[in-house]
N, C-alpha and C positions, 0 to 999 in steps of 0.2 A: 504493499500499499504506500511505498514511498513517492509514487506518482500522484495518489491522492491527495497526501499529505502537502507535497508541494504546490498542487493547484490551490488547496484550501489556504496556504500562506500566501500565495499569489493574490488570491482573491481579496483576502483581508487587506493587503497592502493597496490593492487598486480601489477598493471602496472609498478609501481616504482621498487618493490623488484625482480619481475619474468620477466619483459620485456614481459609480455602476461597477457591478462586478461583470468580467466577461467570461469567467470560467468558475466552476466550483470543482470540488472534489468528486471528486466524484468517482418429364414433361416437357419437351423440348420448346413448344409453339402453345401460345396463350389458346386455353380451350375456347371454342366459340360458343356463344350461346345457341343451344339448340334443344328441340323437343324430342330428338330421336331417342329411344330407349337404348340402353347398352345391350349389345348382341353377343359379345365374347366370340369374334370372329364370324365364322359362317352359321354356327349354332345359335338359336334363340337363347337368351340369358334365362337362367333358372329364377323364377319369380317365389318369394316369400311375402307374406302381409302381416301387418301388426294393425289392430285397431284397439281403440280404448274400450270397447264393448266385447272385444274377443275374450278367449279363454286360453291360458298356457298349456293346457291338455288337448288342445286342438292341433291339427297338423299344420297351421299357418298357411292356408289356401286363401283364397279371396273371400270365400263363402265362409270359412271357418278360420279366422285369423288368430295368430298370438294376440296376447294381452300387452306384452311388455317388451321393450327392445332388447331386454337382457335374454328373454327367452329366445327371440330370432337370433341373438348372437350365438347361442349355444346350437341352434340348428345349423348355422352357417359353419361353425366348426367341425360338425359332423360331416360336412360336404367338401371343405377346402382341399383336403388329401387327393381326392380324385375330381377336381375341377375340370370339365370340359368345356365350359363356358363360364361367362360372368353369372355371379349370384347378385341378385337385386333383392334388397329388403324394402317393401313399399310400406311407409307408415301413413295410415289413414289420418285423417284430420282430428286434431284435438290436442289436449295438454297431456304428456306423460311425465309425472313426477317420479323422478329417479331415486330411489331408496338408497343407491349407492352409484358411485361414478361407473362409467362403461369404460372398462380398461381393454385395450386391444394389444394383442401379442402377435408374435409369429404366428400362431394357429389361426389367428383371424384375416391373414393376409392372402390376397390373391396368389395363384399359382398358374405355371403354364401360359404366361402371357395374358391371363384372365384377371379380372378384377372383382372386388367385393363392392358394392353399391349400396349406401343407406341413403335413401331418398324420400321425399314427400311424394305421395300418390299423385300421380298425373303431373309430375314434375315436368316443368317447360311447356306445358299446355295451358289454354285458358282455364281448364278445370283443375288445376293443382290446387290440393288441399293445403289448408294452415296447419302445420305441425310444429309444436314447440317441446323441445326436451328441457324440463325445468329442474333446478336443484333446490327448489324452495318448498315450503309447506304453507298451506293457508292458515291464517290466524282467525279464530271465530271466538264466540264467547264473549263479545265485548260489553262491557257494562261501564257505566259512570263510576268515577275514581271518588269516593268518598272524601279523600283528603284534599282533592283539588278541583276546584269548580272549573267546569269545562273540559276536564280531560277524562278521557276514557282509558280503561285498563282490561288486559287479557292475560289469564293464566297460561304460561307457555311451557311449563316444565323445566328441562335443562337446557332450553334454547340458546345457543350462542351464535351472535351474527353481528355484523357491523353495517348492515344495510337493512332497509325497510322499503317495502314498494305498496303504496296505497292507491288503489284503482289504476295500476299500471304504471305509477310514476313515482320515482325517487323520492323519498320523504327525507327531511332534514334532521338529523342527530339535533338533541336540543344545545343551544349554545348562548354563551353570555352575549354574543354579539359585539365584543371588544376584549381586549386584554384584561389583567387583573387590575382591580381598582387601589387606588392609594398609590404613595411614593414608595416605589420598589429599591430594594438593594438587593444585589445578587450575591450569593454566598456561595461556598463550596459544595453545600448540599441543596441549593434551590434559591428561595427568595425569602425576604422579609418585607412586609407591607405596613403602613401605618393604618390601613383599613382593617375593621374588624369583621366586614362582611363575609370575606371568605370562611370565618369559622361558623357561620350559619349554614353554609352549604352541605347538604348530606351526601353521605357515601363519597367522600373525597378520592376514596381509593378507584373509582371510575374516571375520574376528571382526566382529560388530555389538554395540555397546553400546545398550542400550533405556533409554529415559528416560520415565517413568510418574508423572505427577502431576496431581492435580487432573483435568480432563478432556482431557488432551491425552496423546499417546504418540507419541515420535519414535525413530529410529534413525540412527546414524551408525556408519560403517565405521572400522576401525583401519588406519592406514597402515603403522606399524612399532612394534615392542616391543624396547627396548634397554636395556643397563646404563646407568645414570646416575650422577651424581656422589653421594658419600658413601653408597654401596652401595644407592641406590634405583633404582627401576626407572622408566625413562621410556616413557611409551604415547603416540604420536604419532597423533592423529586424522587422517582425510581432511580435508585443509583446508578444501574448499569446504562439506561438511556442517557441520563445526565452527563456520565462521563463520556460516552461517544459524542454527544451534541458539543460538549466542549471541546473535545480533541478535533471535530471534525470543522464545526462552523467558528470556533473561537468565543471565548466567554463574552466578548464584547458584544457579539451578535445575539446573544441571549439575554440582553439586559431588559426586555421587555417583550412577552409573548404577543403574538398578533391577536389570538383569539383563545378563549377558555371555551372547552365543549364537555358535553355529557354528564350533566347532573340533572336530577328532577326539578331542582329550583330554576331551571332554565326552559320550562316548558310554556314559555308565554306566547311563542310564535305560532299561529295556526300551521298544521302540517308538519310540526315537530315531534320528535319522539325519544323516548329512553327505554333502556332495557334495564329493568331494576334486577341484579344478580345477588341481591343481599342474603337471600335464602337459598342455600344450595339445592339445585334439583327443583326448586319452586319459583323460578323466575318470573316476572310479570312485564309485559310490555306496557308503556303509557305513551299514549297518544292525544294530541290536541288537535281535533279535526279542522280542515280547512271549510270556509263557508260552502254549503251544499253537500256536505258529506254526512251521511248517516251511517254510522258504526254497525247498526244492526243489519245493512245491506250492502255497504262498499267493501268490495273485496280487498284484503290485504295478505300480502306474501311476504313471508322471511326467508331468506336464502339460508340454507343449511349446508349445503355441499361445497367445499373447497375446489374440487374437479368435477366438471360434468362429463368431459370424454377425455381420454389419453391414450396414448399408442406409445409403447416404450420396447425398442427392439435392444439387442446386445451387440457387442463389436463382431463385425462379420455377420450378423444376422438381424439385419433391421426388420422392423415391421414395415410392410411394404403393399402397394398397389392396392389401396383403398381409395373410394370417393365417398364424400359427404355432400348433398346437395338438396336446396330448398327446404332446409332445416331452420329452426329458431332455436339459439342456444340462450339460455335466459335462467336468471334467480341463482347465481352462485356468490358465495362471500370469499374472505381470505382474512384468516385471524391473526397471522402473523403481528400485526401491530400491536395486539392486546399483550403480547410478551413483556416482561420487564424491560428488554433492550429497545421496545417502541418502534418508531418509524422514522430513524434519523437518516434523511434521504437527499439524493440529488439525481437529478434523471430519474431514470426508472429502476434506480440501485436504491439499496438501504444497507445499513451497515450492522454488523453483528461482531461481538468480541471474538479476536482472532483465536485459532486453536493452538497456535504453536506457542514456543516461548518468546518472550518480549513484549506480548500484548499487544501487537498491532492489530487495528481493525480489519475485518474481512468485508469486501463488497459482496452484496448478492443482488439478484435481479428478481423483481415481482414476477411472480411465476404467471402462465396462462391458465385461465380457468378451463381452456381447452389445450392440451399440450400433447405434442408429438415430438418424442426425443429419440434418436438413432432410427430415423424413418426415411423412408425413400419411395417416391412417386406416389404420395399422398395428395389428393386433390379436394379442396373445398371451393364449392362452386354455388353462387346464388342462395347463399345462407344469410340469416341475421344474428349478429351477436350483440345481445343487450341486456341490461341489468345484471351487469357482471361487477363482481367486487375485486378483481386483480387486473391481469392483462388480458386481453380478449383471447388472441391464439398465439402461441408459443411453437417455433420449429427450432429445436437445438441439438447439441451433443450429436455432432456428425449426420446431419440430415440433408440430404441431396434430392434434386430434381422434383421438388414439391411443387405444387400449383395452387395459389390462392386466388380466384378469380371471381369478379362479380358479386362480392358479398358487401354487406352493411355492417358497419362496426359502430354502435352509438350506445350513448348511457352506461360507460365502462368506467371503473373506478380508477384505473391507471391507463395505459396505452392500449393501442388496437391491435398491431401486430409486431411481434419481437421474434428475431431469428438469427442463428449463427453462435458464436462463441459468447455465451452468457456468463458474467460474472457470478461464482468465483473461477470459472474455468478460463484457461489462459491458451488453451490449444485445441485444435479440431478441424475438421474439414468439412465444409458445408458449401455444396457447390451446386449451381444451376437451378437455384430456387427462384421462382417466379410469383411476384405480387402485382396483379394486374387489375385494372377496371373495377376496383373497390371503392367504396364511398364510406370515408372515415370522418366523422363529425360529432361534437358534443361528447368527446372522450375525456379522460382525466378529470372525471368529476369529483374525485374525492382526493387522490394524490395527484396534485396539480403538475409537478414537474416531470411530465411524461410527453411521449411523442407519439404520433399518429401511427407511423412505421419506424422501425428501428432494426437496421441491419448492423448487427456489432461485429462480424467477421466472416463475410462469405466469399466466395469466388462465383465469378459469373453470375450474380444475382442481378436479376433484372425487376425494378421497381418501375412499372410503366403505367400511364394512364388512369391514375388514381386521383381521386378527388380527395383533399384533406382540407376540412376547414372548421371555423369555430372551435378552435382548442386552446387551452390555457397557456401552452407552451408551444414546442417546435412540432411543425408538421412531418417533415421527413427527415430523419437522422441516420447517416451513414458513417460508421467508423466506431472502432473499439473504445471500450471505456478507458482504458489505459494506453501507453504506448506499446502495443503488441506488434511487432513486425512480422511480415509475411503471411498474414492470415488473409488479407484482402487483395483480390486481384481481378480486373475485367468487368467491373460492376457498370451497371447501365441504370440511370435515373431519367427516363425519357416521357416526355407528353403528360407529365402530371399538372394538375389544377390545384393550386395551394393559395388560399386566402383566409383571411381572419384568424391568424396565428398569433401566438403571444398576447393573448387578450388580458392574460392576468400576470404573467412573470416575465421578467426583463432577460436580456441577453441569450436570446434563442434566434430561430430563423425559420424561414419556410422551407428552405433545404439547409441542413445543418450538415456541414462536413467536417471530418478530421480524420488524422492518422495516415499512415502509409497505404496507399489504395493500389499499389502495383511498383514495377521497378523501372517502367519507362511509360512515356504517352502511350505507346502501343498496347501495352497490357494494363494501363491506368484506368481510371474511372472517367465515364463520360456522362455529363449532366447537360442534356439537350432538350430543346423543344419543349421546355416547361414554362407554364405562365404562374408566376409568383408575385401576387398583388394584394394590395388593400389591407394591410396590416399595420398601419402607423400607429403602434401603441407604445407606452412606456417610454423610457429614456433611450432605450438601445435594443434594437434587433435588426436582423440583416435578413434580407431576401434570400441569396445565395451566400452562407456563412462558411468560409473557409477558415477554420480555427486552428490552434495551435497543432503543430506537427503535420498539416495537411500536406501531402506530396502527390505527385503525378495525377493530375486531374485536368480535364477539359471541359470548359464550361462554354457552350457554343448554342447559338440560336435559341436563346431564352427571352421571354419578355418580362422584366422585373421592375416593379415600381410601387410607390406608397408604401415602402418601409423606412425606418429611420435611416438605414443605410441599404443601398441596392446588393452591393457586394462588399467584401471585406472579411476582417477578422483579427486575431492576435497572433502574432508572428513572436513566439516565445525565444528570444535570442539568450535570454538569462538561463535558460534550462538547456540550450541546444536543441530547441524543438521548433525551428523555424518553418514558416509557411513557404514552400518553395515548388518550383514546377507546376505552377498552374497558367493555363492559357485560356484567354477569354477572346472568342471570336465570333463575329456575326450576332451580338446580343443587341437586345433593346432595353434601355436603362434610363432611369431619370438621374442616376448618380447622386442620389440624396446622402448628405453626410450630417449628422447631428450638429447643433451648435456648438456644443461642449469639444467637440472633436476637430483638431486641426486638419484641414484638408492637405493631401498630398500631392505632388504634382502629376501623379497618376490616378486613375478612377479608383472609387471605394473608399471606404471608413476603415483606417488602419490605425488602431492606437499606436502611440509612440511609446519609447522607452521612458521610465525603467521598467514597466511593467511588460510592454511589448516591445516590437522593434518594427525593422524594415522587413516585409516580405523579399523573397529571392527569386530570381528567375521567373518573374511574371511576363506574360507575353499578351499584348493587347492589338488585335487586328478586326477592321471593318465593323466595330460596334457602333450602334446608333444612339446618340443623346435625346432622351425625352425631355420635355419640359418639366421643371420640378413643381409647377404648379399646373394641375389638370392634365396629367400625363396619359390618363386613359383614353380620351378622345383622340389625343396624337397616334396613340398605338393602334386604334381602330382605324384611323384614316391613313396608316401605312400598310399596304397589302401584306406585306412579309410579317409585320408584327401582328396585324389581325388574324392572318393564318396560324400563328402559333396559339393565340387565343381560342379559335375555333376548333382547332383539333386536339386541344388539351383536354384532359379529364378521360371519364369513362366513355368507350366507343359504342355507338349504336350496335345492338345486337350482342353485346358482351356482358350486358348487365340488365337485370329485369327491374332496377331501381331508377327512380327518376331524382337526379340530383338537383340542387339549387345554386344557382350562381349568385355571385357578390352583388 
């Protein structure tokens, strides 16, 4: 973690000098949209059926279907060893509440060039039925809470969750709406304050303090609140989380939390909730209804599973040749932030105490609620990933030639898609994965320092024709979390439509690049024909951001405007991590640079020494400058620029979902 510590130290210095942090520690062809059924070559596909009204003792035919996906999975396993065609599991319309995750292994994989397909019945036709695989449980038996006027409660046994969905919408955990009251002092164990109010809060062990600054957002739990000396109140933080936060963020960044969450005393806002866990095994949900909600009739779902669907292979024996299409994956949680170490985070990473000698912290990645590891030729097509409590989809640990096409990712607590070499791993081969024609919007609903798509270490990865919009931090991120050399090569980020990024956090970008992306321009990263616009938020964000140690990248034929800076980044001379070998050819940009940043003689926003320095070996050729005021009309008036806008984003026929422009 020396690299993470170095970045944290640099960030602390630069907050003073610049007023902003620039870094923190921290299938070969796209599948066309088609209604054609899988055929497994010349033989018709073998068909199995599942329906909510079925019976697992039935044979799984269309008139006598199974009742559960797990039963269909067992039936598939009985057939894979002698596959002579594809096997298609057709799920009839309805919600399937999973009692346990669906875990795929090599026994579930296709054989002999055939595939196992799980799909919504009628997939790709006008009669396609709506199918939801849910990891949640309905919450019923609501009644008025006798202790709190206007609040309702329900007994939920031993339920553990960090999310609640009421009438299909994410409810808000009860919060104070501000930081701690009174005059604060930071101590080695937490805080003292002149206010006596915190001593009145019930169940302080459930409280979380949220720290949001620059481009990070972390959470630490409270261990105790007590009366202190001199009429002050002592707030003792969870020791493990507090140490991690001080080590990563610096104690000066913890001087005042941004928000206080998760106490029954904060149930003032309509639509807010709290899980009372004070009696083991006899938990209660408390909820203040929003206008028009009748708790005797309004549906409430609490996510309970942390994984909905997974596939895990072994070295040399990946899980493989499976397709999932037309399904909705919904209602999953993720409970790691409840641990004493909390959620000390930057990007989609969070820290845990190191396992070795020396006590160095260890970075981990927020996992996918749908996750395939050591997997090949897995396809996700035309699905919806919604109401999820971690990452949407993860492809990692030597996963290659997988395809994610035409899906929607929204209302997810962290990022949309993450793939490659995920921390704490530092090596692996992930080759030929394709993320295309997806719509990723309104993600990072809970853990805001996340990206719509993050390729952490892949070779020949294609990220093409996606739309990423309305996200609190970065749209598309390509690069490892640390300076891991030799992981990335031959990547393509092409034809994406990115806008409304960095709506909450600073120092991110529409397309954020870092690290060594090849050994030359010939095998380096190509970023082309993307439209990256309409995100002039905060004090510092960059349309196409080449940050520290970016190397061997070609940025060409892009339309970039209405960011704080169109291109640029931090070239870390002090750490021998300069930006170098980046060429910019044939782009359209407004060359915006924020007022606090000196303009260089060449385009872009490039912070100077001592924190950053001069980038090396930049090449500019045939770029077109758009006016800094009203650049959009100028782009649409230029045929080549207008073509980039028109052709970016999901392509007709590749996605069944209608995207919305800026």
